C-alpha positions as CSV (number, residue, x, y, z in Angstrom):
1,X,1.2,49.2,-41.9
2,X,2.8,46.1,-40.6
3,X,5.6,44.5,-42.5
4,X,6.2,40.7,-43.5
5,X,9.2,41.4,-40.7
6,X,7.0,42.4,-38.2
7,X,4.9,39.2,-38.6
8,X,8.2,37.2,-38.6
9,X,9.0,39.1,-35.5
10,X,5.6,38.4,-33.7
11,X,5.7,34.9,-34.9
12,X,9.0,34.3,-33.3
13,X,8.1,36.2,-30.2
14,X,4.7,34.0,-30.0
15,X,6.5,31.1,-30.6
16,X,9.2,32.0,-27.8
17,X,6.4,32.3,-25.4
18,X,4.5,29.1,-26.1
19,X,8.2,27.4,-25.8
20,X,8.7,28.9,-22.5
21,X,5.3,28.2,-21.5
22,X,5.6,25.1,-21.9
23,X,9.1,24.7,-20.3
24,X,7.5,25.9,-17.0
25,X,4.9,23.7,-17.1
26,X,7.2,20.9,-17.8
27,X,9.2,22.2,-14.9
28,X,6.1,22.6,-12.4
29,X,5.1,18.8,-13.4
30,X,8.5,17.2,-12.5
31,X,8.7,19.2,-9.1
32,X,5.1,17.7,-8.4
33,X,6.5,14.5,-9.1
34,X,9.4,14.7,-6.9
35,X,7.2,16.2,-4.1
36,X,5.2,12.6,-4.3
37,X,8.4,10.0,-5.1
38,X,10.9,11.7,-2.4
39,X,8.1,12.7,0.2
40,X,6.5,9.2,0.1
41,X,10.2,7.7,0.2
42,X,11.4,10.2,3.1
43,X,8.1,9.3,5.0
44,X,8.3,5.9,4.9
45,X,12.1,6.4,6.5
46,X,10.9,8.4,9.3
47,X,8.2,6.3,10.2
48,X,10.4,3.1,10.5
49,X,12.1,5.3,13.1
50,X,9.3,6.6,15.0
51,X,6.6,4.0,14.9
52,X,7.4,2.3,18.2
53,X,7.4,6.0,20.1
54,X,4.5,6.4,18.3
55,X,2.7,3.2,20.0
56,X,3.4,3.9,23.0
57,X,2.0,7.4,22.6
58,X,-1.0,5.9,21.4
59,X,-1.4,3.7,24.2
60,X,-0.8,6.5,26.9
61,X,-3.4,8.7,25.0
62,X,-6.4,6.5,24.8
63,X,-6.6,5.2,28.7
64,X,-10.1,5.3,29.7
65,X,-10.9,8.0,32.2
66,X,-13.0,5.6,34.2
67,X,-10.5,3.1,35.2
68,X,-7.3,3.2,37.0
69,X,-4.2,4.3,34.1
70,X,-2.6,0.8,33.4
71,X,0.9,2.6,32.2
72,X,2.7,5.2,34.8
73,X,4.4,6.7,31.9
74,X,6.5,6.0,29.0
75,X,8.9,3.6,30.4
76,X,6.1,1.5,31.5
77,X,3.9,1.7,28.5
78,X,7.5,0.2,26.9
79,X,8.2,-2.4,29.3
80,X,4.6,-3.8,29.3
81,X,4.3,-3.6,25.5
82,X,7.4,-5.4,25.1
83,X,6.6,-8.1,28.1
84,X,3.5,-8.8,26.0
85,X,3.8,-9.2,22.5
86,X,7.7,-8.5,21.8
87,X,9.9,-5.6,20.7
88,X,8.0,-6.4,17.1
89,X,4.6,-6.0,19.4
90,X,5.6,-2.1,19.0
91,X,5.5,-2.1,14.9
92,X,1.8,-3.7,15.0
93,X,0.1,-2.1,12.0
94,X,2.6,-0.4,10.8
95,X,1.3,-1.6,6.9
96,X,-1.2,1.1,7.1
97,X,1.0,3.7,8.8
98,X,3.6,3.3,6.1
99,X,1.6,3.9,3.2
100,X,-0.3,6.8,5.7
101,X,3.7,8.1,5.8
102,X,4.5,8.1,2.1
103,X,0.5,9.8,1.6
104,X,1.3,12.2,4.7
105,X,4.9,13.4,3.4
106,X,4.4,13.7,-0.2
107,X,1.3,15.0,0.1
108,X,2.9,18.3,2.7
109,X,5.8,18.6,0.2
110,X,3.4,18.7,-2.7
111,X,0.2,21.0,-1.1
112,X,3.3,23.0,0.5
113,X,4.1,24.0,-3.2
114,X,0.7,24.8,-3.8
115,X,1.0,26.9,-1.4
116,X,3.7,29.0,-2.5
117,X,1.8,29.0,-5.8
118,X,-0.8,30.8,-4.1
119,X,1.3,33.0,-2.2
120,X,2.7,34.2,-5.8
121,X,-0.4,34.2,-7.7
122,X,-1.8,36.8,-5.2
123,X,0.9,39.3,-6.4
124,X,2.5,40.3,-3.1
125,X,5.6,38.6,-4.0
126,X,7.4,38.2,-7.5
127,X,8.2,35.1,-8.3
128,X,12.4,35.5,-8.8
129,X,12.2,36.9,-4.9
130,X,12.8,34.6,-1.7
131,X,9.4,34.4,0.3
132,X,9.4,36.0,3.5
133,X,8.9,33.5,6.8
134,X,5.7,34.9,7.6
135,X,4.6,33.2,4.1
136,X,6.4,30.3,4.4
137,X,4.2,29.2,8.3
138,X,1.1,30.5,6.1
139,X,2.7,27.7,3.1
140,X,2.6,25.2,6.1
141,X,-0.9,25.4,7.4
142,X,-2.2,25.7,3.7
143,X,-0.5,22.3,3.3
144,X,-1.3,21.1,6.8
145,X,-4.8,21.9,5.9
146,X,-5.4,19.8,2.6
147,X,-3.1,16.9,4.0
148,X,-5.3,16.4,6.7
149,X,-8.3,15.0,4.8
150,X,-6.2,12.5,3.3
151,X,-4.5,11.6,6.8
152,X,-7.2,11.3,9.0
153,X,-8.7,7.5,7.5
154,X,-5.9,6.1,7.9
155,X,-4.6,7.4,11.4
156,X,-8.3,6.0,12.7
157,X,-6.9,2.6,11.3
158,X,-3.8,3.0,12.5
159,X,-5.0,3.7,16.2
160,X,-7.5,1.4,16.2
161,X,-4.8,-1.5,15.6
162,X,-2.3,0.2,17.6
163,X,-4.3,-0.1,21.4
164,X,-3.8,-3.6,23.1
165,X,-6.4,-6.1,22.5
166,X,-8.8,-6.5,25.2
167,X,-9.2,-9.7,27.6
168,X,-12.0,-11.7,27.5
169,X,-12.3,-14.5,30.5
170,X,-8.4,-13.7,31.1
171,X,-8.1,-15.0,27.5
172,X,-6.4,-12.5,25.7
173,X,-7.7,-11.8,21.9
174,X,-6.2,-11.6,18.9
175,X,-5.6,-8.1,17.6
176,X,-7.2,-7.0,14.6
177,X,-6.1,-6.8,11.0
178,X,-6.1,-3.9,8.7
179,X,-8.4,-5.2,6.6
180,X,-11.1,-6.0,9.1
181,X,-10.8,-2.9,11.2
182,X,-11.7,-1.2,7.6
183,X,-14.5,-3.8,7.0
184,X,-15.7,-3.0,10.8
185,X,-16.1,0.4,10.2
186,X,-17.3,0.6,7.0
187,X,-19.8,-2.1,8.2
188,X,-20.9,0.0,11.3
189,X,-20.3,3.8,10.3
190,X,-20.1,3.9,6.5
191,X,-17.2,5.9,4.2
192,X,-18.3,8.3,6.6
193,X,-16.6,6.9,9.6
194,X,-13.2,7.0,8.4
195,X,-13.5,10.5,8.6
196,X,-14.1,10.5,12.5
197,X,-11.5,12.8,14.2
198,X,-11.1,15.0,11.0
199,X,-11.4,18.1,13.4
200,X,-8.4,16.8,15.5
201,X,-6.3,16.0,12.7
202,X,-7.3,19.6,10.9
203,X,-6.2,21.4,14.0
204,X,-3.3,19.4,14.6
205,X,-2.0,19.6,10.8
206,X,-3.1,23.0,10.0
207,X,-1.1,24.6,13.2
208,X,1.2,21.8,13.4
209,X,2.4,21.8,9.5
210,X,2.7,25.9,9.6
211,X,5.6,24.8,12.6
212,X,7.1,22.2,11.1
213,X,7.6,24.3,7.7
214,X,8.3,27.6,9.5
215,X,10.5,26.3,12.4
216,X,12.4,24.6,9.8
217,X,12.9,27.8,7.6
218,X,13.6,30.0,10.6
219,X,16.5,27.8,11.8
220,X,17.5,27.5,8.2
221,X,17.7,31.0,8.1
222,X,19.4,31.7,11.4
223,X,22.2,28.9,10.4
224,X,22.7,31.1,6.9
225,X,23.2,34.4,8.9
226,X,25.7,32.5,11.5
227,X,27.6,30.9,8.4
228,X,28.0,34.4,6.9
229,X,29.7,36.3,10.0
230,X,33.2,36.8,8.7
231,X,32.2,37.1,5.2
232,X,32.6,40.4,4.2
233,X,31.6,40.7,0.5
234,X,28.0,40.6,-0.4
235,X,29.2,38.5,-3.7
236,X,30.9,35.7,-1.4
237,X,27.4,35.6,0.5
238,X,25.2,35.4,-2.4
239,X,27.4,32.1,-3.4
240,X,27.1,30.6,0.5
241,X,23.2,30.8,0.1
242,X,23.0,29.0,-2.9
243,X,24.5,26.0,-0.9
244,X,23.7,23.6,1.1
245,X,24.3,23.6,4.9
246,X,26.9,21.2,6.5
247,X,24.5,17.9,7.4
248,X,24.5,18.6,11.2
249,X,23.0,22.2,11.0
250,X,20.0,20.3,8.4
251,X,19.6,18.0,11.1
252,X,19.2,20.6,13.8
253,X,16.8,22.4,11.6
254,X,14.8,19.0,10.8
255,X,14.6,18.2,14.2
256,X,13.9,21.5,15.5
257,X,10.8,21.3,12.7
258,X,9.6,17.9,14.6
259,X,9.3,19.3,18.1
260,X,7.9,22.0,17.0
261,X,4.8,19.9,15.0
262,X,4.2,17.8,17.6
263,X,4.4,19.8,21.1
264,X,2.3,23.4,19.8
265,X,-0.7,21.2,19.0
266,X,0.0,18.0,21.2
267,X,-3.8,18.0,22.5
268,X,-5.9,18.4,19.6
269,X,-3.7,14.9,18.6
270,X,-4.6,13.5,22.4
271,X,-8.5,14.3,21.7
272,X,-7.7,12.6,18.3
273,X,-6.4,9.4,19.0
274,X,-9.3,9.1,21.9
275,X,-12.3,9.2,19.5
276,X,-10.4,7.5,16.6
277,X,-9.8,4.3,19.6
278,X,-13.6,4.2,20.4
279,X,-15.3,0.7,19.9
280,X,-17.2,0.6,17.1
281,X,-20.6,-0.6,16.7
282,X,-22.5,-2.5,20.0
283,X,-23.3,0.4,22.6
284,X,-20.3,2.0,21.8
285,X,-21.6,6.2,22.3
286,X,-19.2,8.3,19.6
287,X,-18.2,11.6,21.3
288,X,-17.7,15.1,19.4
289,X,-14.2,16.8,19.9
290,X,-15.7,18.8,21.8
291,X,-17.3,16.8,23.9
292,X,-14.0,14.1,24.1
293,X,-12.3,17.4,24.8
294,X,-14.5,18.8,28.2
295,X,-14.3,15.1,29.2
296,X,-10.4,14.7,29.4
297,X,-10.2,18.0,30.8
298,X,-12.4,17.4,33.9
299,X,-10.8,13.9,34.2
300,X,-7.1,14.7,33.6
301,X,-7.2,18.2,33.3
302,X,-4.1,20.1,31.1
303,X,-1.5,16.8,31.9
304,X,-4.2,14.4,30.0
305,X,-3.7,16.8,27.3
306,X,0.1,16.3,27.3
307,X,-0.1,12.5,28.2
308,X,2.9,11.1,26.0
309,X,4.0,14.5,24.9
310,X,7.4,14.0,26.1
311,X,7.9,10.7,24.7
312,X,6.3,12.0,20.9
313,X,8.5,14.8,20.9
314,X,11.7,12.9,21.8
315,X,10.9,10.9,18.8
316,X,10.3,13.4,16.1
317,X,13.4,15.1,16.7
318,X,15.2,12.4,14.4
319,X,12.5,11.3,12.7
320,X,11.9,14.6,11.0
321,X,15.3,15.5,11.0
322,X,15.8,12.4,8.5
323,X,13.1,13.5,6.6
324,X,14.0,16.8,5.6
325,X,17.8,15.5,4.5
326,X,16.2,12.6,2.6
327,X,14.2,14.7,0.8
328,X,16.3,17.7,0.2
329,X,19.0,15.1,-0.7
330,X,16.9,13.4,-3.6
331,X,16.1,16.6,-4.8
332,X,19.6,17.9,-4.8
333,X,21.4,14.8,-6.4
334,X,19.0,12.8,-8.0
335,X,16.5,15.4,-9.9
336,X,14.2,14.6,-12.4
C-alpha cells in the first residue's frame, strides 16, 4: 500500500521531470534561434566577400551554345564586366542574394541541427555521445535537401539579374531589377516557375552540404588529433577537445568545406544556372535538367560542365572560412 511519503516522492519526481523537459525545450528553442540569427549574419558577411566572383561564375556558365564564347576565362570576364559596368556592376542584384544568403546559411545550420536530432531519435547513438563522421556527412545531406527548396526561387531571381543585359540595335538595355524579374516570372510561369532548376539546386545542395559540413568536421577532428600529439594524459586530451581550435585552423577547416562543396557538384550548379538564365515568356523553350545537361555535354563536354569552377572554388575558400568563424564565434561569445 502506498504511503503519503510515496505520493510526495512521486510528485516531486514528476515535477523534476517536467522541469527538466521544459528546460530541454527552452534550450532547443534558443539553439534554433541562434541558428537563424547567427547563421543569417554569417551568410550576409560571406556573400559580400564572394558576390563579385559569383557574378563572374554565372556569366561564364550561362554563355549560349550556338554562339562564340563571349568570355575566354574568369579574368577576361572580370575585365569586360568592369569595363562595361564598373566594379560596382559586379554587385548588381546583390539585394536578393543577401536575403538568399541569410536564408540559406540560417537554413543550413537549422536543418543540420534537425538532422542531428533525427539521428539521435533513431536510437543509433546516445544523445551524450559525439556523432561519428559518417553521421555528420548524413546530417549535412539532410540539411541541404530541405535548404534547396528555400534557395531555388532566390537563386533564380539572382541569376536572371546577373547575366549581361541584351543589346538592341547597338543600344544596351537597362538590366532588370528584382521586382521586375519577380513580376515577369510570375506573369509567364506562375508560382511554380520560381522553382525552375530545382533538380540542380537539390543535387548541388544535398551532395554539396554533405561535403560542406562533413569536410569541416573531418578537418576539425584531424586538427584535434594533431594538436593532441605530445599530450600523454587522457584528462589533458579531454580538456583540449573542449577548447576552440586556433583561428588559423578554424579558417582552414572552413575553407576546406567551401572548396569541397563547390568542386564536387559543380556540374549540377552549371546546369541549374543555364536553366535559370533562360529568357521568360515569348518563344523561349524551357529545358528539363536532363535536356539542358545533354545539350551542354554534346556542345562542350566535361569542360563545359566545369566552366567557371576555378574561380568559384577560389572565392569559396575565404567565404566559407568566414561563415564558420563568424557563426561559431557568435555562438561561443554571445549565447542566447
